[in-house]
C-alpha positions as CSV (number, residue, x, y, z in Angstrom):
1,M,40.3,1.3,49.1
2,E,38.5,-1.9,48.5
3,I,39.8,-4.5,46.0
4,L,37.5,-7.3,46.7
5,P,35.1,-6.3,43.9
6,E,38.0,-6.6,41.4
7,I,38.8,-10.0,42.8
8,K,35.2,-11.1,42.6
9,N,34.6,-9.8,39.1
10,R,37.8,-11.2,37.5
11,M,37.3,-14.1,35.2
12,T,39.3,-15.8,32.5
13,S,38.4,-14.4,29.1
14,R,37.5,-16.9,26.4
15,S,37.8,-14.2,23.6
16,F,38.9,-10.6,23.3
17,Q,38.0,-7.5,21.3
18,N,41.1,-6.2,19.6
19,I,40.8,-2.7,21.0
20,P,44.2,-1.1,21.8
21,I,45.0,-0.5,25.5
22,P,46.2,3.1,26.3
23,D,50.0,3.2,27.2
24,E,49.2,4.7,30.6
25,T,46.9,1.9,31.4
26,L,49.4,-0.8,30.3
27,E,52.1,0.9,32.4
28,R,49.9,0.7,35.5
29,I,49.3,-3.0,34.9
30,L,53.0,-3.7,34.4
31,N,53.9,-1.7,37.4
32,A,51.5,-3.8,39.5
33,G,53.5,-6.9,38.5
34,R,56.8,-5.1,39.2
35,L,55.6,-4.3,42.7
36,A,54.6,-7.8,43.6
37,P,56.3,-9.7,46.4
38,S,59.0,-12.3,45.7
39,A,61.1,-14.7,47.7
40,K,64.0,-12.8,49.3
41,N,62.9,-9.8,47.2
42,R,64.8,-11.3,44.2
43,Q,62.2,-10.1,41.7
44,P,63.0,-12.9,39.3
45,W,60.9,-11.7,36.4
46,R,61.1,-10.3,33.0
47,F,57.9,-9.2,31.3
48,I,58.0,-9.1,27.5
49,V,55.1,-7.0,26.2
50,L,53.9,-8.0,22.8
51,T,51.5,-5.9,20.7
52,D,52.8,-6.5,17.2
53,P,50.1,-8.5,15.3
54,E,52.7,-10.5,13.4
55,I,54.5,-11.7,16.5
56,K,51.2,-12.5,18.2
57,E,50.2,-14.5,15.2
58,Q,53.4,-16.5,15.5
59,L,52.8,-17.0,19.2
60,K,49.3,-18.3,18.3
61,Q,50.9,-21.0,16.3
62,S,53.2,-21.9,19.2
63,A,50.1,-22.0,21.4
64,Y,48.3,-24.6,19.3
65,G,46.2,-22.0,17.4
66,D,44.6,-20.3,20.4
67,E,42.7,-17.5,18.8
68,R,43.0,-15.3,21.8
69,F,46.6,-14.5,20.8
70,S,45.3,-12.8,17.7
71,E,42.4,-11.1,19.5
72,A,44.0,-9.7,22.6
73,P,45.7,-6.3,22.1
74,V,48.4,-7.2,24.6
75,V,50.3,-10.5,25.3
76,I,52.8,-10.5,28.1
77,A,55.4,-13.3,28.1
78,V,56.2,-13.8,31.8
79,C,59.7,-15.1,32.2
80,T,61.9,-16.1,35.1
81,T,65.5,-14.9,35.5
82,N,66.2,-17.2,38.4
83,I,65.4,-20.8,37.6
84,G,67.4,-22.6,40.3
85,Y,66.7,-20.6,43.5
86,R,64.9,-22.7,46.2
87,M,63.2,-21.4,49.2
88,P,64.1,-22.8,52.7
89,N,61.2,-25.3,52.4
90,G,62.9,-26.8,49.3
91,E,60.4,-25.5,46.7
92,L,61.5,-23.5,43.7
93,S,60.6,-19.9,44.2
94,Y,59.9,-18.7,40.6
95,P,56.5,-20.4,40.1
96,M,55.2,-18.7,43.2
97,D,57.0,-15.4,42.6
98,L,55.7,-15.1,39.0
99,S,52.2,-16.2,40.1
100,F,52.1,-13.3,42.5
101,A,53.3,-10.9,39.8
102,V,50.7,-12.1,37.3
103,S,47.9,-12.1,39.9
104,F,48.7,-8.4,40.7
105,M,48.6,-7.6,37.0
106,M,45.3,-9.4,36.6
107,I,43.7,-7.5,39.5
108,Q,45.0,-4.2,38.1
109,A,43.7,-5.1,34.7
110,E,40.3,-5.7,36.2
111,H,40.5,-2.4,38.1
112,E,41.1,-0.8,34.7
113,K,37.9,-2.4,33.3
114,L,40.0,-4.9,31.3
115,N,40.0,-8.7,31.3
116,S,42.7,-11.3,31.2
117,A,43.6,-14.9,30.6
118,V,46.7,-16.8,31.8
119,I,48.0,-19.2,29.1
120,T,50.4,-22.1,29.9
121,T,49.7,-24.3,26.9
122,Y,52.4,-23.5,24.3
123,Q,55.7,-24.8,22.9
124,E,58.2,-23.0,25.1
125,D,61.2,-23.6,22.8
126,E,59.3,-21.9,19.9
127,V,58.3,-19.0,22.1
128,K,61.9,-18.5,23.4
129,N,63.2,-18.6,19.8
130,L,60.7,-16.1,18.5
131,L,61.3,-13.7,21.4
132,T,65.1,-14.2,21.5
133,I,64.9,-15.3,25.2
134,P,68.2,-16.6,26.5
135,Y,68.5,-20.4,26.7
136,S,69.0,-20.2,30.5
137,M,65.7,-18.4,31.1
138,K,62.2,-19.9,31.2
139,V,58.8,-18.7,29.8
140,V,56.6,-19.7,32.8
141,M,53.2,-18.3,31.4
142,M,51.7,-15.8,29.2
143,L,49.1,-13.2,30.2
144,L,46.6,-11.9,27.7
145,I,45.0,-8.6,28.4
146,G,42.1,-6.8,26.7
147,K,38.4,-6.2,26.6
148,A,36.5,-9.5,26.7
149,V,33.8,-10.3,24.3
150,E,30.6,-10.6,26.4
151,N,30.4,-14.4,26.1
152,S,32.0,-15.7,29.2
153,D,30.0,-17.2,32.0
154,K,31.2,-16.5,35.5
155,E,32.9,-19.6,36.9
156,I,31.3,-21.0,40.0
157,R,33.6,-20.8,43.1
158,L,33.5,-23.3,45.9
159,P,31.9,-22.0,49.1
160,M,34.1,-20.8,51.9
161,N,33.3,-23.8,54.2
162,R,34.8,-26.1,51.5
163,V,38.1,-24.3,51.2
164,V,38.8,-22.8,54.7
165,S,39.3,-24.4,58.1
166,F,40.6,-23.1,61.3
167,D,43.2,-24.7,63.7
168,H,43.1,-28.1,61.9
169,W,42.4,-29.7,58.5
């Protein structure tokens, strides 16, 4: 199985078609996130799946009017359940752990011929209130999934020799 094509084809969607995602497809995408690696296998995530147009409209307001919340058939609020755990190197684990989970979901979405966008610009307190997320938890990012409108240009990636070195900087 080769996954490099999915990785190469993935791009951030600037707008979505509001076409429902089949339940089986959504389940595979969520399962990809569930199976992602995490520090000490803590699995510090909770994925809140949002498909209700009214809730997505309220989220849009919390995200400064980002129209993609209304357009995308699925919004996933990606939350951490383990805010304080630090890895031996002193870094918090949840930003990395949740990034792995979201990356896995994005690659699975691409495999399913769907597109995605990660959103980190929103009023977290408003989102937590709307989704009844406990005070001690954190909404780290939101993942929008759906079929993109064909208006996105492929982002140019830096060449390998600009980002990879061997044995020294």
